[in-house]
C-alpha positions as CSV (number, residue, x, y, z in Angstrom):
1,M,-26.4,19.7,6.9
2,Y,-25.5,16.1,6.7
3,Y,-22.5,15.0,4.5
4,S,-23.9,12.8,1.7
5,G,-20.8,12.0,-0.3
6,H,-18.4,13.3,-3.0
7,C,-19.6,13.7,-6.6
8,K,-16.6,12.6,-8.7
9,D,-18.0,13.8,-12.0
10,R,-18.3,17.4,-10.9
11,D,-15.7,17.3,-8.1
12,R,-18.0,18.7,-5.4
13,Q,-19.4,17.6,-2.1
14,K,-23.0,16.9,-1.5
15,W,-24.9,17.9,1.7
16,R,-28.4,17.0,2.6
17,C,-31.0,18.1,5.1
18,P,-30.4,16.0,8.3
19,L,-34.2,15.6,8.9
20,K,-34.8,13.9,5.6
21,V,-31.7,11.8,5.8
22,K,-32.7,10.2,9.1
23,N,-36.4,10.0,8.6
24,A,-38.2,10.6,5.3
25,D,-41.6,11.1,7.1
26,S,-40.4,14.1,9.2
27,T,-41.5,17.6,8.5
28,C,-38.7,19.5,6.8
29,H,-39.3,23.2,6.4
30,C,-36.3,23.8,4.1
31,S,-37.7,22.0,1.1
32,T,-40.9,20.5,-0.2
33,S,-39.3,17.6,-2.1
34,H,-39.2,14.0,-0.7
35,Y,-35.4,13.9,-1.0
36,G,-35.0,17.2,1.0
37,R,-32.8,20.2,0.4
38,V,-29.4,19.5,-1.2
39,V,-26.4,21.9,-1.1
40,Y,-23.2,21.4,-3.1
41,T,-19.9,22.8,-2.2
42,H,-16.7,22.9,-4.2
43,S,-13.6,21.9,-2.3
44,Q,-11.7,24.6,-4.1
45,D,-13.8,27.2,-2.4
46,N,-12.4,26.7,1.1
47,L,-10.5,23.5,1.9
48,R,-10.4,24.4,5.6
49,L,-14.2,24.5,5.8
50,F,-14.9,21.7,3.4
51,P,-12.1,19.1,3.5
52,K,-12.2,16.1,1.2
53,T,-12.1,13.8,4.3
54,P,-15.2,14.4,6.4
55,R,-14.6,15.3,10.0
56,S,-16.9,12.5,11.3
57,C,-15.0,9.6,9.8
58,P,-12.3,7.5,11.6
59,T,-9.6,8.6,9.0
60,W,-10.0,12.2,10.0
61,K,-9.6,11.3,13.7
62,G,-6.3,9.4,12.9
63,I,-4.9,12.3,10.9
64,Y,-5.9,14.8,13.5
65,D,-4.4,12.7,16.3
66,K,-1.1,12.7,14.5
67,R,-1.2,16.4,13.9
68,T,-1.9,17.3,17.5
69,A,0.9,14.9,18.6
70,A,3.3,16.7,16.4
71,E,2.2,20.1,17.8
72,R,2.7,18.9,21.3
73,V,6.2,17.7,20.4
74,F,7.1,21.1,18.9
75,K,5.7,22.9,22.0
76,R,7.8,20.8,24.3
77,Q,11.0,21.4,22.3
78,K,10.4,25.1,22.0
79,L,9.1,26.1,25.4
80,D,10.0,23.4,27.9
81,F,13.5,22.6,26.6
82,K,14.1,26.2,25.3
83,L,15.3,25.1,21.9
84,T,14.1,28.1,19.9
85,F,16.3,28.9,16.9
86,F,16.7,32.4,15.6
C-alpha cells in the first residue's frame, strides 16, 4: 500500500493501492472503484508498524541516522572500552 497522508479529523493514516496512485488506467484487482482501495490505520494500534512520520521521507532518515549513531556510541563504550556498569 502507498502512504497517502494523515487524516487530522479522525487521527488516522490513509493508505491507497499503489497501482491506482501511479496510474489510474492500470488494472487493479483489489477494488473496482476509480480511486482504488483505501485502508485506514490508527496510529494508536501499533506505533512501531505505523509511525506518524513515514519511513520514505527525509525526516525519517535524519531521525534514524541519529538513532543508529547513538547505538554505535553505546556499543563502543560498552564493548570496546569495557565500560559496563553493574
